[in-house]
N, C-alpha and C positions, 0 to 999 in steps of 0.2 A: 063436854066441850062445845058443842052445837049451840047450847042455850048462852055460853059465855060469848061465843061470836056474834050471835045475834044482838046480845044486848050490847056489846062494844060496837057494832055498826049502828045501833039505834042512838047510842048516847054520844058518840064521837064524831058522827058526820056533821053534827051542828056546829063543830069548832072549827074555825078557819085556819087549818093547818098549814096552808100554802104560805103563808106570811109570817109563820113563827116557827123557825128550825127545831126549838126545843119539844114544842107540841107536836110537830110531824116527827121527830125521831120517836117520841113516846108511842105515838099512833101506829107508826110502821112497825115497832117491836110488837105491840099488842096484836096487830094485824098477822104478822107472820108466824106467830106462836102455832096457830091452828094447823096451817098446812106443814109446818115442821114436825108436828107431832102425827099427823097423817104419814109424813115422810119416814118417820121413825118405826111407825106401824109395817110400812112396806117394806122396810128393811129386815124387820124380824118376823115377817110372815114367811121369809126366806123362800122366796120364788126362784131364786138362782139355785137352790139346791136340788130342784128338779133335774137339772142337766148340768152338771160340771161345777157348780160352784161361781162365785162373783168374778173370779179370774178366768174363766174358760171363755175361749173365742167362739164367735159365732159359726154355728155349723153350715157351710155353704152348700153341702149336699143335700141338706133338708132344711134348707132356709124357710123360715116362716114369719108372719108378721108377730105371732106369739112369742117366738124367740127374740125379736128386737124389743118388744114391749116388756119383757121379763128383765131383760138387762137395762133397759132404759130406766125403768120404775125400781128396781130394786138393787141396781148396781151402779148408776150414773147420776141421774138428777137427785136422788134421795141422799148420795153420799154429802151434800152439803149441810143436811139438817143437824147432826151431831156437832160439826165444827161451829156452826152458827149459833147453837144454843150455848157452846161454851165461851163464843165471844160475848154474847149477851150477858151471862153469869158474870164473867169478868168486868165487863162494862158497868154492870147494874152495882156491883159490889162496891166499886170506888166511885159511883157517880155522886156528884155534889156533896163530898165530904172532905174533911182535913183529917188524914188519917193519923190516928193516935192510938193509944193504949185502950182508952176508954171506947172510943169507936171500934176497935178490934174485938174487944170484950163483948159490947153489944151485938156486932154484928155475928159473932160466934154463937152467942145465946139464940140468936134469931134463927141460924141455919140449924141449929140442934133440932128446933121444932120442924123445919121445912124439909130437911134432908136426912138427919141421922135416924130420928124415929120411924119416918115412913120406910126408910131403908132396912132398919132392924126387922120391922113388923113384917115386911113383904118377903123377906128371905127367910122368915120364920116360918111363913105361911108355906112357902115353897118346900122348906125342910119338911114340914108335917105331911104335905101331899105325897113327897118322896117315902115318908115312914109308912102312909097308908098303903101306897101302891106295892111298896116292898113286903108289906106283910100280907097280900093277897096273892096266893101262889099262881093264879093264873095270870097276873099282871107284873109278877115279880122282875121279869125280864126287861121291862119298861124302864126301871129304875136303877140307878147306880147304888153300890153297896154303901147306904149312908151310915151302918155300923162303923165303918173304918174313917168317918169324917171327924176331924176334931173341930171345936168352935172357930177356929181360926180360918179353916177350909170350908166351912159352911158359910161365914159372912165376909171371907176376904178372897180366898182361892180354892176350888175343890179339885179332889183328886179323881181323874178318870184314866182307866188304864195305866195306873202306877204313874202318872205324869201329873204335876201340879199345873193348873191351869190358872191364868191370870183374871179369873172370873169368880164372883161369888156363885153360892148354889143357885141362885135366880140371875143367870148370866147377863141378863138385859140391864142389871142395875149396876153394871161396871161404871157408867157415866157417873152416877151419883156418888159412888165410892171415890173415883177420881176427883171429882168436884169437891167433895168433903176434905179429901187430902189438900187440895189446892187452897181451899178457904182456911184451913189451920195454917198454911205456909204463906197467907197473903202478906205478912211482914216482909218476908223475902222477896216476895213477887213486887213489893212496892219499892223496895230498895233497889231491885234489879232493874225496874223500870225507870226509877229516878236517876240512877248511876249510868245505865247504858243507853236509854233511850231507844231511838229507831234502829241503832246498830245492834242492840240487844234483841230486838224484835227480828231483824234480818238473820242474825245468828240462828234464832229458834227456827225460823223459817227455814233455812237450809238444812238443818238438822232432820225437821219433818218431811220435807220433800224427798230426802234421800235415805230417810230412816237410818240415821246414824245416832241411835240412843240404844241406852241399857235396858234390859228387861226386868222391870220392877212393877208389881201389881200396885196400882193407885198412882203412878206418875208416868202415865204413857206420854209419849211425845205428842200426839194430838191434843191432849187435854192441856199440857202444859203451854204449848204454843199458842193455842187460841184463846184460852183463858188470859194469858199474858198479853196477847194483842188487844183483847177488849179491855183489860186494865190500862194499857198504854194508851189507848183512844179516850178512855175516861180521866185518867190521870193528867194528860195533856191537854185537858179542856177542848177536845174535838168532838165533832157531832158525826156519829156513825153513817147517818144518810148524806148530810153535806159532802163528806169525804167521799163516798160512793158516787154521789152525782157527778163528782170532778171529771170521771172517766165514764160517764153514763153511755154516750154513743159508741165509743170503741168496744166497750164491754157488751153491748147489745149485738155487735157482729161476731166479736171474738169467741164469747161463751158457747153459742150454738155450734161453732165450728169445732170447738174444742170436745163438745159432747159428741159430735159425730166421730171425731177422731179418737176419741175413748171408746166407743162402741166397736169401731173397725180395728182397733188394734189389742182388744182383750186376747189374752193368752200370748201377746207378744212381750218381749224383755223390756220394751220401751214403756209400755202400757201404765205402770205404776207412776212414772214420772210425769207423764200425759195426764194421767187421773188425777193426780195432786194439783197440778197447774189448773186443771179444770175445777175443782173444788174452790181455790183461790178466787177464780173468775166468777164462779157460781154465787159466791157470798156477796160480791159486788153486784151481780146480775140481780139476784132476789132482793135486795135492798132497795135497789132501783125499781124493781116492779112494784114493791110495797108502796114506795114513795109515790109512784104514777097512780097506782090504785086508789091511794087516799085523796090525792088532790082531785081525781076524777069524781069521787064520792062527794066531795065538797064543792 
């Protein structure tokens, strides 16, 4: 990842991004990918599991800088990472194309190589690790009963304590699973965006903010909303960065305020709503930070 970042900085700072919205947009997307990956890593190292989980409030009786940093870096700032990845995925899928059957088949073939094959490979590796651990008596307690797993549960959702979870055996790959489902459903996404436009995006936004959605592995509301949002930006010939910069200065004030509010209301019933609004503002904030960084470098 570091090599790719340095190569990007070396090759792209020569291009005058500031005067070309398309170049700027591409460079911002490239630049943000690395910190977004770091954000996902911080989510999955699960610092929040140390003390109460992601929704636990700050313990004012034993308040510490560590407590704040733990919530900030594994529960607030990094919450933007996955939604922004879904937006970028939806945006890039429909970017600069006239959607058709031929384009759909070509895109589907491409995503099989970049999504399906790695997804199957790494979940199979995770299964083998479970198998090895489960075969060693001293380590057996660390592994779930893989003998009870069906292929569907290994690659789609696994059984833990007699409950079907909406995760594959390698749980981190739920993002790839949901993305693959949406790639298959892109004809419906395209029609939805074309027919309903901004109103359709607003509807999905409301469903996501208030979590009014059915439980179905592969079709989480987060994935559906943010992928469709990225698709709408692309299909309507908008520029991600230019749209974000329209509200640059209000966002630079509002997002830090929402970050603080998110931190202070953890464990409160209003927090999920505040947290989700913070994610929406955070998307705009980091796109603006990326754009400002690119312009500074050139």
